[in-house]
C-alpha positions as CSV (number, residue, x, y, z in Angstrom):
1,X,255.7,2.2,11.4
2,X,253.2,5.1,11.6
3,X,252.5,6.9,14.9
4,X,249.0,6.1,16.3
5,X,246.5,9.0,16.1
6,X,246.2,10.7,19.5
7,X,242.7,10.7,20.9
8,X,241.2,13.8,22.5
9,X,237.9,14.1,24.5
10,X,236.1,17.2,25.5
11,X,233.5,17.9,28.1
12,X,231.6,21.3,28.5
13,X,230.0,22.6,31.6
14,X,227.7,25.7,31.8
15,X,226.3,28.0,29.1
16,X,225.9,27.8,25.4
17,X,228.8,30.2,25.0
18,X,231.0,27.5,26.5
19,X,229.6,25.0,24.1
20,X,230.4,27.2,21.1
21,X,234.0,27.7,22.3
22,X,234.6,24.0,23.0
23,X,233.4,23.2,19.5
24,X,235.8,25.7,18.0
25,X,238.8,24.4,20.0
26,X,237.9,20.8,19.1
27,X,237.8,21.6,15.4
28,X,241.3,23.0,15.8
29,X,242.5,19.6,17.3
30,X,240.8,17.7,14.4
31,X,242.5,19.9,11.8
32,X,245.8,18.9,13.4
33,X,245.1,15.2,13.1
34,X,243.6,14.3,16.5
35,X,240.8,11.8,16.8
36,X,237.9,13.2,18.8
37,X,236.2,10.7,21.1
38,X,233.5,10.8,23.8
39,X,234.6,12.0,27.2
40,X,233.4,8.7,28.6
41,X,235.9,6.8,26.4
42,X,239.6,6.3,26.9
43,X,241.6,9.2,25.5
44,X,245.1,10.5,25.5
45,X,244.0,14.1,26.3
46,X,240.9,15.2,28.2
47,X,239.8,18.8,28.0
48,X,237.3,20.1,30.5
49,X,235.7,23.5,29.7
50,X,234.4,24.7,33.1
51,X,231.7,27.0,34.4
52,X,231.8,28.7,37.8
53,X,228.4,30.3,38.1
54,X,227.4,28.1,41.1
55,X,229.1,26.0,43.7
56,X,227.7,22.9,42.0
57,X,229.5,23.7,38.8
58,X,232.8,23.7,40.7
59,X,231.9,20.3,42.3
60,X,231.0,18.8,39.0
61,X,234.3,20.0,37.5
62,X,236.3,18.3,40.2
63,X,234.3,15.1,39.8
64,X,234.9,15.0,36.0
65,X,238.6,15.6,36.4
66,X,239.0,12.6,38.6
67,X,236.8,10.4,36.3
68,X,239.1,11.2,33.3
69,X,242.2,10.2,35.1
70,X,240.6,6.9,36.2
71,X,239.7,6.1,32.6
72,X,243.3,6.5,31.5
73,X,245.9,7.2,34.2
74,X,248.5,7.9,31.5
75,X,246.4,10.7,29.9
76,X,246.9,14.4,30.1
77,X,244.1,16.5,31.6
78,X,243.7,20.2,30.7
79,X,241.2,22.5,32.4
80,X,240.0,25.7,30.7
81,X,237.0,28.0,31.1
82,X,235.6,30.3,33.9
83,X,236.6,28.1,36.9
84,X,240.1,27.9,35.4
85,X,240.3,31.7,35.3
86,X,238.9,32.3,38.7
87,X,240.5,29.5,40.7
88,X,243.5,28.2,38.8
89,X,245.5,27.1,41.9
90,X,242.5,25.2,43.4
91,X,242.3,23.2,40.1
92,X,246.0,22.7,39.9
93,X,245.8,21.1,43.4
94,X,243.4,18.4,42.2
95,X,245.3,15.2,41.6
96,X,245.6,14.4,37.9
97,X,245.4,17.9,36.4
98,X,248.3,18.6,34.1
99,X,247.4,22.0,32.7
100,X,245.2,24.9,33.7
101,X,244.6,27.7,31.1
102,X,242.9,31.0,31.9
103,X,240.7,33.1,29.6
104,X,243.6,34.6,27.6
105,X,245.2,31.2,26.7
106,X,242.3,28.7,26.3
107,X,242.2,29.0,22.5
108,X,246.0,28.3,22.4
109,X,245.6,25.0,24.2
110,X,247.0,23.0,21.2
111,X,250.2,25.1,21.3
112,X,250.7,24.5,25.0
113,X,250.2,20.7,25.0
114,X,253.8,20.0,24.1
115,X,254.9,21.9,27.2
116,X,253.1,19.5,29.6
117,X,255.5,17.6,31.8
118,X,253.7,14.6,33.3
119,X,256.3,14.3,36.0
120,X,256.8,18.0,36.6
121,X,253.6,19.2,38.2
122,X,250.7,21.1,36.9
123,X,251.4,23.9,34.4
124,X,249.2,27.0,35.1
125,X,249.0,29.8,32.5
126,X,246.7,32.5,33.6
127,X,246.7,36.3,33.1
128,X,244.9,38.9,35.2
129,X,241.5,39.3,33.7
130,X,242.1,43.1,33.1
131,X,244.7,42.0,30.5
132,X,242.1,39.9,28.5
133,X,240.9,42.0,25.5
134,X,240.9,39.6,22.5
135,X,237.7,38.4,21.0
136,X,237.8,35.0,19.5
137,X,234.9,34.0,17.2
138,X,233.3,30.6,17.9
139,X,230.4,28.5,16.9
140,X,229.2,25.0,17.9
141,X,229.0,22.1,15.5
142,X,228.0,18.5,15.7
143,X,224.4,19.2,16.5
144,X,223.2,19.0,12.9
145,X,220.1,21.2,13.1
146,X,221.3,24.1,15.3
147,X,224.5,26.1,15.9
148,X,225.3,28.5,18.7
149,X,227.2,31.5,17.3
150,X,229.2,33.6,19.7
151,X,228.8,37.2,18.8
152,X,230.0,38.9,22.1
153,X,232.1,38.1,25.2
154,X,232.7,39.6,28.6
155,X,230.5,42.0,30.6
156,X,230.9,45.5,31.9
157,X,228.0,45.1,34.4
158,X,228.9,44.7,38.0
159,X,225.9,42.6,39.3
160,X,226.7,42.0,43.0
161,X,226.2,38.2,42.7
162,X,228.1,37.5,39.5
163,X,231.6,36.3,38.8
164,X,231.4,36.3,35.0
165,X,233.1,39.7,34.6
166,X,236.0,38.3,36.8
167,X,236.1,35.1,34.6
168,X,235.6,36.6,31.1
169,X,236.7,40.2,31.3
170,X,235.4,43.4,29.7
171,X,232.6,43.4,27.1
172,X,234.0,42.9,23.6
173,X,232.8,41.7,20.2
174,X,233.9,41.5,16.5
175,X,232.9,43.8,13.8
176,X,229.7,43.1,11.9
177,X,231.7,42.3,8.8
178,X,233.8,39.6,10.6
179,X,230.8,38.3,12.4
180,X,229.0,37.8,9.1
181,X,232.0,35.9,7.7
182,X,231.7,33.4,10.6
183,X,227.9,33.2,10.2
184,X,228.4,32.4,6.5
185,X,230.8,29.7,7.4
186,X,228.1,28.1,9.6
187,X,225.5,28.6,6.8
188,X,227.6,26.4,4.6
189,X,227.1,23.4,6.9
190,X,223.9,21.5,7.4
191,X,222.7,23.9,10.2
192,X,219.2,25.2,9.7
193,X,219.0,27.3,12.9
194,X,221.4,29.8,14.4
195,X,221.3,30.9,18.0
196,X,223.1,34.1,18.9
197,X,225.0,33.8,22.2
198,X,227.4,35.7,24.4
199,X,227.6,37.0,28.0
200,X,225.7,40.3,27.3
201,X,224.8,40.2,23.6
202,X,222.8,43.4,23.7
203,X,226.2,45.1,24.3
204,X,227.4,44.0,20.9
205,X,229.5,46.8,19.3
206,X,230.1,48.7,22.5
207,X,232.8,51.3,22.0
208,X,232.2,51.3,18.2
209,X,229.6,52.9,15.9
210,X,227.9,49.4,15.5
211,X,225.1,48.1,17.6
212,X,223.3,44.8,18.2
213,X,220.4,46.1,16.2
214,X,222.7,46.7,13.2
215,X,224.0,43.2,13.6
216,X,220.6,41.5,13.5
217,X,219.6,43.5,10.4
218,X,222.6,42.1,8.6
219,X,222.1,38.6,9.9
220,X,218.5,38.7,8.5
221,X,220.0,38.8,5.0
222,X,222.0,35.6,5.6
223,X,221.4,32.9,3.0
224,X,221.5,29.2,4.0
225,X,220.0,29.6,7.5
226,X,216.2,29.3,8.0
227,X,215.9,30.3,11.6
228,X,217.7,32.7,14.0
229,X,217.1,32.9,17.8
230,X,218.4,35.5,20.3
231,X,219.6,33.4,23.2
232,X,219.3,35.8,26.1
233,X,219.2,39.6,26.2
234,X,219.1,42.1,29.1
235,X,215.7,43.9,29.4
236,X,217.4,47.3,29.5
237,X,219.1,46.5,26.1
238,X,216.1,44.9,24.5
239,X,214.8,48.0,22.6
240,X,211.5,48.6,20.9
241,X,213.4,48.6,17.5
242,X,214.8,45.2,18.1
243,X,211.5,43.8,19.1
244,X,209.7,45.4,16.2
245,X,212.3,44.2,13.8
246,X,212.0,40.6,15.0
247,X,208.2,40.9,14.5
248,X,208.6,41.6,10.8
249,X,211.5,39.2,10.1
250,X,211.0,35.8,8.5
251,X,214.3,34.5,10.0
252,X,214.1,35.7,13.6
253,X,211.9,33.4,15.7
254,X,209.2,34.6,18.1
255,X,211.2,33.3,21.1
256,X,213.1,35.4,23.6
257,X,214.9,34.7,26.9
258,X,214.9,37.9,29.1
259,X,216.6,37.6,32.5
260,X,214.6,39.2,35.4
261,X,216.4,37.7,38.5
262,X,213.9,39.3,41.0
263,X,210.5,40.9,41.0
264,X,211.4,43.0,44.0
265,X,212.8,46.5,43.2
266,X,214.7,46.4,46.5
267,X,216.4,43.1,45.6
268,X,217.0,44.3,42.0
269,X,218.8,47.4,43.5
270,X,220.9,45.2,45.8
271,X,221.8,43.0,42.9
272,X,222.8,46.1,41.0
273,X,220.6,45.2,38.0
274,X,220.1,48.0,35.6
275,X,216.3,48.2,35.5
276,X,213.3,48.0,37.8
277,X,210.3,45.7,37.5
278,X,208.2,48.3,35.6
279,X,210.7,48.3,32.7
280,X,210.7,44.5,32.7
281,X,206.9,44.5,32.5
282,X,207.0,47.0,29.7
283,X,209.3,44.7,27.7
284,X,207.0,41.7,28.1
285,X,204.0,43.8,27.1
286,X,205.8,45.2,24.1
287,X,206.8,41.7,22.9
288,X,203.3,40.4,23.2
289,X,201.7,43.5,21.5
290,X,203.6,42.8,18.3
291,X,204.2,39.1,18.6
292,X,201.3,37.6,20.6
293,X,202.5,34.0,19.9
294,X,206.0,34.7,21.3
295,X,207.5,32.4,23.8
296,X,209.2,34.3,26.6
297,X,211.7,32.6,29.0
298,X,212.8,34.2,32.3
299,X,215.8,33.8,34.6
300,X,215.1,34.3,38.3
301,X,217.2,33.9,41.4
302,X,215.8,32.9,44.8
303,X,217.4,33.3,48.2
304,X,219.5,36.4,47.4
305,X,220.9,37.8,50.7
306,X,218.2,40.0,52.4
307,X,215.3,38.5,50.4
308,X,212.4,38.5,52.8
309,X,209.2,36.5,52.4
310,X,207.6,39.7,51.2
311,X,210.3,40.2,48.5
312,X,209.9,36.6,47.3
313,X,206.1,37.0,47.2
314,X,206.5,40.2,45.1
315,X,208.6,38.1,42.7
316,X,206.1,35.2,42.7
317,X,203.1,37.4,42.1
318,X,204.8,39.5,39.5
319,X,205.8,36.4,37.5
320,X,202.4,34.9,38.0
321,X,200.7,38.0,36.4
322,X,203.2,38.4,33.6
323,X,202.5,36.8,30.2
324,X,205.6,34.7,30.2
325,X,206.1,31.1,29.1
326,X,208.6,29.4,31.4
327,X,211.2,30.1,34.1
328,X,214.8,29.1,34.6
329,X,215.1,29.1,38.4
330,X,218.5,29.5,40.1
331,X,219.1,29.1,43.8
332,X,221.4,31.8,45.0
333,X,224.9,30.4,45.6
334,X,227.6,32.3,47.5
335,X,230.5,33.1,45.2
336,X,233.9,34.3,46.5
337,X,235.0,37.8,45.4
338,X,231.4,39.0,44.9
339,X,229.9,41.9,46.9
340,X,226.7,39.8,47.6
341,X,228.5,37.6,50.1
342,X,228.8,40.7,52.4
343,X,225.2,41.8,51.9
344,X,222.0,41.4,53.9
345,X,220.7,38.6,56.0
346,X,221.6,35.2,54.8
347,X,218.5,33.2,53.6
348,X,218.5,29.7,54.9
349,X,219.1,26.7,52.6
350,X,215.7,25.4,53.5
351,X,214.0,28.7,52.5
352,X,216.0,28.8,49.3
353,X,214.8,25.2,48.4
354,X,211.2,26.0,49.2
355,X,211.2,29.1,47.1
356,X,212.8,27.3,44.3
357,X,210.2,24.6,44.5
358,X,207.4,27.1,44.3
359,X,208.8,28.8,41.2
360,X,209.4,25.4,39.5
361,X,205.8,24.6,40.0
362,X,204.8,28.0,38.7
363,X,207.0,27.5,35.6
364,X,205.3,24.2,34.9
365,X,201.9,25.9,35.1
366,X,203.1,28.8,32.8
367,X,204.5,26.3,30.3
368,X,201.3,24.3,30.2
369,X,199.1,27.4,29.9
370,X,201.3,28.7,27.0
371,X,201.1,25.3,25.2
372,X,197.4,25.1,25.6
373,X,196.9,28.3,23.5
374,X,198.3,26.5,20.4
375,X,196.5,23.1,20.6
376,X,194.7,22.4,17.3
377,X,196.8,25.0,15.5
378,X,199.5,24.3,12.9
379,X,203.0,25.6,13.4
380,X,206.3,25.0,11.5
381,X,208.5,22.5,13.2
382,X,212.2,21.9,12.7
383,X,212.8,18.2,13.4
384,X,216.0,17.6,15.4
385,X,216.3,14.0,16.4
386,X,214.5,10.7,17.1
387,X,213.9,9.3,20.7
388,X,212.1,6.2,21.6
389,X,210.8,5.9,18.1
390,X,209.3,9.4,18.0
391,X,210.4,12.4,16.0
392,X,211.3,15.4,18.1
393,X,211.6,19.1,17.2
394,X,210.6,22.7,18.1
395,X,208.1,25.1,16.7
396,X,209.1,28.6,15.7
397,X,207.9,29.7,19.1
398,X,209.9,27.0,20.9
399,X,207.3,24.5,21.8
400,X,208.9,21.0,21.9
401,X,206.9,18.7,19.6
402,X,206.8,14.9,19.6
403,X,205.3,13.1,16.6
404,X,205.3,9.9,14.6
405,X,207.8,10.1,11.7
406,X,210.9,8.8,10.1
407,X,214.6,9.7,10.5
408,X,214.8,11.2,7.0
409,X,212.7,14.1,8.3
410,X,215.5,15.2,10.7
411,X,216.8,18.7,9.8
412,X,213.7,19.5,7.8
413,X,210.9,22.0,8.6
414,X,207.3,20.9,8.2
415,X,203.9,22.2,9.4
416,X,202.6,20.2,12.3
417,X,199.2,20.2,14.0
418,X,199.5,20.4,17.7
419,X,197.1,17.9,19.1
420,X,197.8,17.2,22.8
421,X,199.5,19.1,25.6
422,X,201.7,16.9,27.9
423,X,203.3,19.8,29.8
424,X,207.0,19.6,28.8
425,X,206.1,18.7,25.2
426,X,203.1,18.8,22.8
427,X,202.0,15.8,20.7
428,X,201.9,16.7,17.1
429,X,200.4,15.3,13.8
430,X,202.4,15.7,10.6
């Protein structure tokens, strides 16, 4: 009688980098004969890849761990990712957790499963982050049209609010030659669009003679991929040569995500960001001078310690005047072991919420204004899925399109006339 196939379920919290790593680990399980099922289904093994950027990410992780054990009390639960590196003992104390793996060991999860003792307490394998030096290539799969390719990991910056260097270690990356091998592997799948991801991708090649600019020049020659996007890049590393190259490339899309965090030079200094608002403004103006149709997304944090009403208004007015397209607004969250928790006057939760609300409204206005500029124009759209009988996709400059169409158009690129602006999306006509 044959042994039944073991079922494994994965859930990912946080950034696209986590998604690419989860996908790589899951492919390893499938290659070893496991059946991958949805996290909401009954499984023999549940793997939770965690984030710890905010307090809410920690709470969500604890909730998902308990849910998994309720679905199958006999299952094994393994927790990996940033929260697992930062707070392994806190996770181990949660009822139902069988294994916690830090940054060094998460890609060896399959090898560690046999050592789980369901009656012997939680197994914790975690190294000091200073000992984590290996770069493990990863890419996401399963989303037919788009893949997130990890090109860099870790960060050498010491922003006063951020735990990522503590969770992921020093900046590191593969060689361009090895990165291209992985990219070619992705290109052999159905994927039409590649998104470059990492913690600080502009730092690619640090400590070697290679640079991020060298990498994108090579990726531009990649066959089998129609579109490439740069997920997020620090303004001080987003050079004129990178911007100008993207403007001439047929593969690199006119869409950039450039974190700002604050429009107050005082707060930027307290955050230990490596630029001032003038440099940020220069980057936006440079993009728009060579790519006037470009979509520019911005990360911003509200409620950082010591942020006065005047500091916030500086941020609001700065963003209001900049030619950007949308905001990702984060409410400051106190994180243990960061310098920011000892800084400045604490901003009340009420003020943080109010400032967040104001910037969300501003983001909606910016997005609507950006979309308005392209109504009655035609732009190429990569169709990604169907929802409520409508075909959904994104233009080259990252406008979400909804149009009438059939499922056979999914994962194809077609010119679409943008006919009506509905804020979050634009109605299109094939």
